N, C-alpha and C positions, 0 to 999 in steps of 0.2 A: 504493500499500500503506501502510495506517494502523499504527501502531505504540503501542502503550498498553502502560501497568503495571497491575494491581489485586494483592489479596492472594490471594483464590480465584477459581477460575476456575470453574463452575458448566456443563457442556456437556448442555443439554436442560432444559425448565420442567414436564414431568409430576412425579408421584409422587416419583419418586427426585430429581430436580434442585430442586424448590420447600421440599422440607423441608428438606434443607440449606443451600440460599441464605436461607432467613428464622433458621435458625436464629445461622447463623454473624453474618450482617448486625446479629439483633439484640444479638452479643454485641460486636460493634464491629470485626469484619472487612469490609474491601472487597470487596466480591462483585460482579463481573458472570456475568449468566446468559446464554450464548450460544440462542438458539434457532432452527433453521431455517424454522422456520414462522412465518404472519403472527400479529400480536397483532389478535385477534377480540372482542367483547364482545357484551350480550346483543344489540343492535340487529342486528348482524351474521349474525344467527343467522335466517334469511331460512326461510322453509318452502317448499323448491326446491329440484327436482335441478338445474336448468340448470347449465351450464357459468359458474366464478365466483361460484359460490352457496355457502353453508358448506360444505355436501355436500361440494364437491370443493375448495375452498380448505383447509380443515380434516382431510380424511382422507388417509392415505397408502396405497395399495395397491399393496405387493411382491410380485410373483410369482417365487418360485423354482422351484425343479424339485420338484417334487413336493409340496410346502407354500406356501403363498401366505396372507400377513400383511396384515390390516384393523388400521392402529392410527393414532394423532394425531400431526398436523403443524402445531402451532400452539402458540403463546404457553397454556400451561396441559397441553399435552400429551393423554396418555389422557382426564384428567379432564372436559376438554371434549367428549369425544365417547363417554363407556361411559356405562352405562346405570344407574349410580350404585349397583348392587348392589351389598353388603357384608358379605359374610361372613366369620366366622372361619374358620381354616384347621382341619380336623378335627386330634387329637391324634396318630392315628396316620402320618400324613403326615409328622411330621417324624422316624419312626423308617422312613420307606420307603427299602430297598436299591435299588432299580431294577436295570439292568444291570451294575454295577459287583460286587455280592455283597457289600458293607458300607456301613453308613450314610451315605446322602448328604449328610445336613446335618453341620456341625459339631457337636460334643459340646456345647459351650457353650450352643447353642438348641434349643430344644423349645417347646410349645403355652404350659406355666407361664413360663419365661423372655420369651415375646413377650407375654402378655397384660398386664402394664404399658403396650407401646407401641401395643399395641392399644387400649387405652382412650386412652391421649392422642391418637392422631387419631380413635377415635370421639368426642372432648370437642371437636378441633379443627375437623372437618369442618361440623357434626357429623352426627353417622351416626343414623338414627331408627327405634329398633323398629314396625316396622309391625303392624297387627291385622287383621283380614278385615273390616274396614268401609274398609281402606284399598284391597283386592284387588280389580283392576278383574275385566270380565267372560269375559275369558281365563284369567287365573289361578282366577277361580273354578270356570270347564269343568275345568280341571286337576287343582284340585283333588277336584272333586267327581267326577269319572274316577276318583283315584286310590281315592277311600273305596269307590266302586263297585267296585273292583279289590281290596279288602282294602289297600290301601296308606294310608298316613300322608303329610300334606305339611302345609307349614308356609310362614306368610309369610316372605318375605325382609328383610330390615334393608337399608335404604338412605338414602343420603345424600341425602333429597330435602325440600324445604320442602313439607309437606302444602298449607300452606295459599297456596301459590302457585302450585301443580301445575295446570292443568286440563286434563289427562288427553289431551292432543294427539299424544302417542306420537312426536312429532320430536326426542326428548331425543339420540336419537344422534349428531343433526347441531348439535348443542351446544343450548343450553335460551334460547330469546329472554325468557322470562319469570324468569329467576335464579333456579328453582325447584329443579335440579339444583345443589347444592353443590359447584362444580368449584372449582379450585383458585384460579382469577378471583375467588373470595369469602374468601378464610381467608390461605391460606399465600402469594400471589403478591404482594397488596396488602400484605402485613404485611412481607414483603422490602423491596418498594421504600417504605415511611413507615420503615423504619430505614436507608434507604441504598443497598441495591443496583441495579443498573445491568440492567435485564431489554432486550436487545437482538433483536427479531427477524429472521427474512429472513437470519441466519449462518450458514450450515452451515458446522459444524468439518472441517476434512480431515485433521489430523495434530498430534501433541504432541511437540514436542522438547525438549530438555534445554538449560537455560541454568547460568550458573555456581551459582544459588541456588535453583533451582528449575525451572520449565516456560515452553516459549512454547507458545501455542495456534497455529497458523495455520487464518485462516477464509477463506472467500467469503461476501461477500453475493449474494444473488439476487434476481431481479424480483418482484415483488410480484402479479406476473399467471401471465408463464411461471416458472416454476420453474429452465427448464433454461438461462436467460439468466443471465451470471455477470453484474455489475454493475461489481465491485471487490472487494478484499480487504484482509488487515491480519493483524496478532498482537497476541498479550497475552502479555504476561510475567506471573510469578503465583508465587507460592510453593508452591501447593497446588490438584488439580486434582478436580474431582468429574465421571465420566465419568457422565451418566444419559441418554444419548441414545436408550433403548430396546433392548430384546436384539434388535434386525436391524439398527441403525448402531452401535451401544459398540462390537461385537466388530471389525467393519469400521473403525473409527477406529482402534482399537488396531492392528489387523493392520495400519494403513498406515503407522502410526507405528514399526514394529519396526524397520524400516533405521534409522531416527535413535535408539531409545529402547535398541535390544540386543533380545536375545530373551526374547521375552516365553512364559510360562507354556503349556505346551501344551494345557490346554483352553479357553484363549481362542479362539473361534467354533467350540465344540464342543459337543457334548452337549443342544445345542439343542431346547427341548420346544415343543411346541402346545398344552401343558395338556389333551392329552386328548383337544380339541374336535370335537364333532361334531353335525349338525344333519337332527333328522327333522320331515317336515312329513306332520300330521295334516288329512286333510277330514274336515269334523265332518258326520254328517247330521245335518240338525235335529230332525227328528220323533225320532229315536234320544235325541239330546240332551233331549228334550222328555219321552218316556216312559222312560227309564230313568234318567234323572239329576233330574227334576224343575223343570228349568230353562225360565224365562221372564224376558222383559223386559217395563218396564210396555207397549210396543205388542205383545205377543203373541209377538213372535218369540223362539225359546229359545239364541239366540246371537248371529249374524253379525256379530260387534264385534271380527275379529280386529285392527283399526286402532284402537281408543278402548286408553288406560291410558297407562302410563308405562313400557314395558320388561318386565323381569321382576319380579314381584310375590308370587309364589307356588314352591315347589320340592319335589322329594321325595328327603330324604335315607336312605332306608330300607337304601342299599347302601353310606353310610357307616360301616361296620361294622369297627372294627380287628379285628377278631376274623376277617375276609374273608382271603384269602392276597391278596398286591398282584395288579393286573391283572383284579381283580373288583370293585373299589370302584369307584362314580361315584354321581354326583348329576343329577337330572336336571330342565328348570328352564323354565318358560313363559317365554318368550320373544318377540316381534315385534322381528321384521326387516324394515325395509323394505323399500318395492319396488326395484327394481335386480338384485342379487348373487339375492336370495330368489326370486325371479321365473323368473329365469334357471336357478340350480342345482337348484329342487326339481323333484323328479321324480314321474310319474304310477304310483302302483300297478298292477300286473297290465296293464300298458299295450299295446295291440295293435301293435307296433313301439316304436320308440325311446320310451324312456321319459321322456325331458327337451325334447321338443319334440314339433311334430306336431299334429294334431286333438285325441288323447285329452289334450294337453297344454294345448291351449286351452281346453277344457272345464272344466282343474280349475282355470284362472285365470278363468273366470266365475263361479266359485265363491270367490274369495280371501277375500271376508269372513267364509267358514266356515272359514277356515284355525286351524288352533293349531300354532305350531312349540315344537319340544320341542330345548332346547340341553343336550347330552350334555359335563359337564366328568369324563373318565376319567385312568390311571393310564395314561400313553404312557412310552417305553422312552429318552428323550432320543436322538434318532436322528439328530437334525440337526447338519448339517456347512458351515460355510463356506468357500468357496474363494476364490483370491485377489481382494482387493478392487478397483471399478472405478477407476477413473483417478480419478473426485471422485465426493464425495460419498456417500451408502450405497447406492446402486444407480444403473444406468442408469436414467434418465428416456425414458420413453414418450410420455408425452403433455405439456403444459403445467403441468398440472394430477393428482394424485392417483393416479395411475398409473406405474410403476416396475420393472423387471424385476433382483432382486438376485442373489448369489453363494450363496444357501441350497437346499443340497441333503436332500432326505430320501426316505427310504425307510422305510416301516413296517414291524416288525418283525412275528413271529408275536403275540408278547406284546402288542403293541399292536392290532394286527384283532381278538386274541380279546378284549380290553376293548371295544373299538368293539363286536362282534359283542355281547357280552351284554348292551351297554345299548342297542344297536338291539332286542334280542329282549324287553328289560324296556319300555320304551317302546309294542311293539305289544300286550303282553300286558296294557297298561293301556287305551290307547285302541283298540284291534279289538274288547274284549271285547263279547261281546253285540251285533255290528254298529256301535257307537259312531262308530267312522270308519274310513277305510283310512291307512295308514302306510308311507313310503319314507322311507328318509333322502338326504339332499342325493347329488349326486353327484358321486364324487371321478374320473371318470374323463375328464373335461373339461379341468380343470384341476390336478386333484390335491387332496390336505387343504387344509387351511384353518383360521387361526387366528385371534381378535380379543384373546387373549391369551399373547403369546410370551413365552419365559422362558430362564432356563437357559443361556445362548449366554456367559456370564465367569462361573461359579458362584462361591458360598463353597463351604468345606470343608475339612477337615481333612486333606486326601489331596493333595499338592501334584500329583502325577500326573492327580489327575481332575478338580482346582478349582483356577481362576484364581486365587483371592481367598481370602485368610483371612478367620478369624471376623468381623474389625473390618473388613471388606471395602476391605483395601489388595491392589493389584495385587500378585503375588507378585516378587518381586526389582525392584520399581519404585516405593520408599518416596516419599509422597508422592500417588500417585493412587489415587484412591477409584474403585468404582463401586457406585452404587446404586437403579438402577434393576431393572426385571423380570428384566433379564439374569441379576444376581446369585442369583435364587431358583433351588434346585437341581434342582429338577423341577416335575411337574405337583402340581398344591395338590388338584384335586377341586371346585373352588367359584372363583367370582370372586377375582382375584390381587387384587386392588386395593388391598384395604385389608390384606396381609399386605406388599404392597411398601412401602406407606407404612409400615408398624409396624418391618420391618427398618429403613428408611432412617432412623427416628426412632433406631432402638436404635444405629445407625452412627453419630450425630452426635457423641456423648461423642468417641469415638474421632478422629474428624476434628479432633475443638477441640483434643485434647493433640497431634494430630500438626503442626497448624498453629501452635499456640504453642513447639513444638519449634524450630518454622523460622525463629522470631522474629514471629510475627503475633500481635498485641495483641486477644487475642480470649477471651472467657469463654463457658461452656457455659447457654444461658439454656433454663426448660424451661416458661415459660408459655408458654399456647394463644397463637395469633396471635387477632385481634380479628375478629368475623365478619362480612361486609357482606352486605346483603339487595339489592342491584342490585353490577352489575360496570359499568356507566354511570360517566363520569369515572374510571374506575381506568384508562385507557391513556395512556397517556405516550409523549412522542416518544424515540425507539432509545436516544439519548445522555441520559437525562436523569437 
């Protein structure tokens, strides 16, 4: 067992961890970041799905009871494996009441209050407004289909360097060209430049108290088989920032309750999958040509599902604050790589099972004519975490990527009705005049799924329904802050990365104030991190 000490321990290196790590280190604090996954950079992001590739090393697919979560497991967290879509949450999101019958968000936070922090993150990554010239074939097809149906569509703002992007569409497994502006290019190298330590393959188990702060207990894991524990240790600190993600953060806190004392009731409750759902349309190439007037230089109408850079086009027609809750959603064109997509996509009007068989084989043969639509709607925060596993955030099923967690999710009628409305919206746009056939992905095989887990340790004004106050401090446990997606109160109806990052930026002044009160000589630094164009050379030894 190794014993160490620092001023601040940050658990996790995604948006919620990297931002406080940089701000605190730049302000003079000693910062140590513990990350359970490996440290990968551009050259490691190979275009392969084989075992040991970036696709299995950097992802974590956690199977729950009724809900499954795909997230990041590497230095940089979700920013390494996200599609870089960075819209801001609509204004009505902050007024949602959800299942509790009163405002979910703290009174101090609305879109106007958060806009300055959205601006900070947009400058720091940076975020690039995309135009129609940036929209790829699949995005253009969706936009044309929306126009044909009398709807609107918009290019999606993205943290992508267009000059470096090759439209290879492998960005979900990390970007080997460093065109995706992940945290490996901004906040994290800036934190290291100011003295922060980043320790990969360090999986935090629990937090205990000391006379003047906290002790963080961790295991180190093997770089090939994450089930193998290679060692362990502790770090004493004055203050802890928990940013392990909405699936791991509540588990770490639950396991710590025996030592820390009673936790707020909301820890591990009110989990939201961001109301997410996927539909796959199989496009009739002839109808795409005749109805939409589409053609490519080779004369084909589409057949370009795999070309692009993830979501580049969205329809936000139903993001109307005048509509009642659970009827608002966004529809976003998306490329989902082979694997889960080919397994879970269903066949419309199948003669037999809809997710396997002869009809599914024919559907797979036409995979280049697919168009996947990503729904982000308003769910009912139904998820609840059971007792934590003995170690880690979940029981690992395989060497990498796959684990089984304690999350239980039973969608309510509100959530199901929202999904049904969004599914109908997709069909109205894409099945009109025979353009395509559409079916939602099955949730009969493994349950619902999300790539944007939220709200398992959320901020709010009501102590009965929120684990954190509006400063992101854990109620009843001064000096423990939570700044990742688990702090977001509920579904956002858009991609949440920019909102998670903006909330983390907003939380930093309060964290600095708390650190100073505990004797840490630190000041608040608002300067944006220096942006790098390459992640090569950034990786340092674990204890550098």
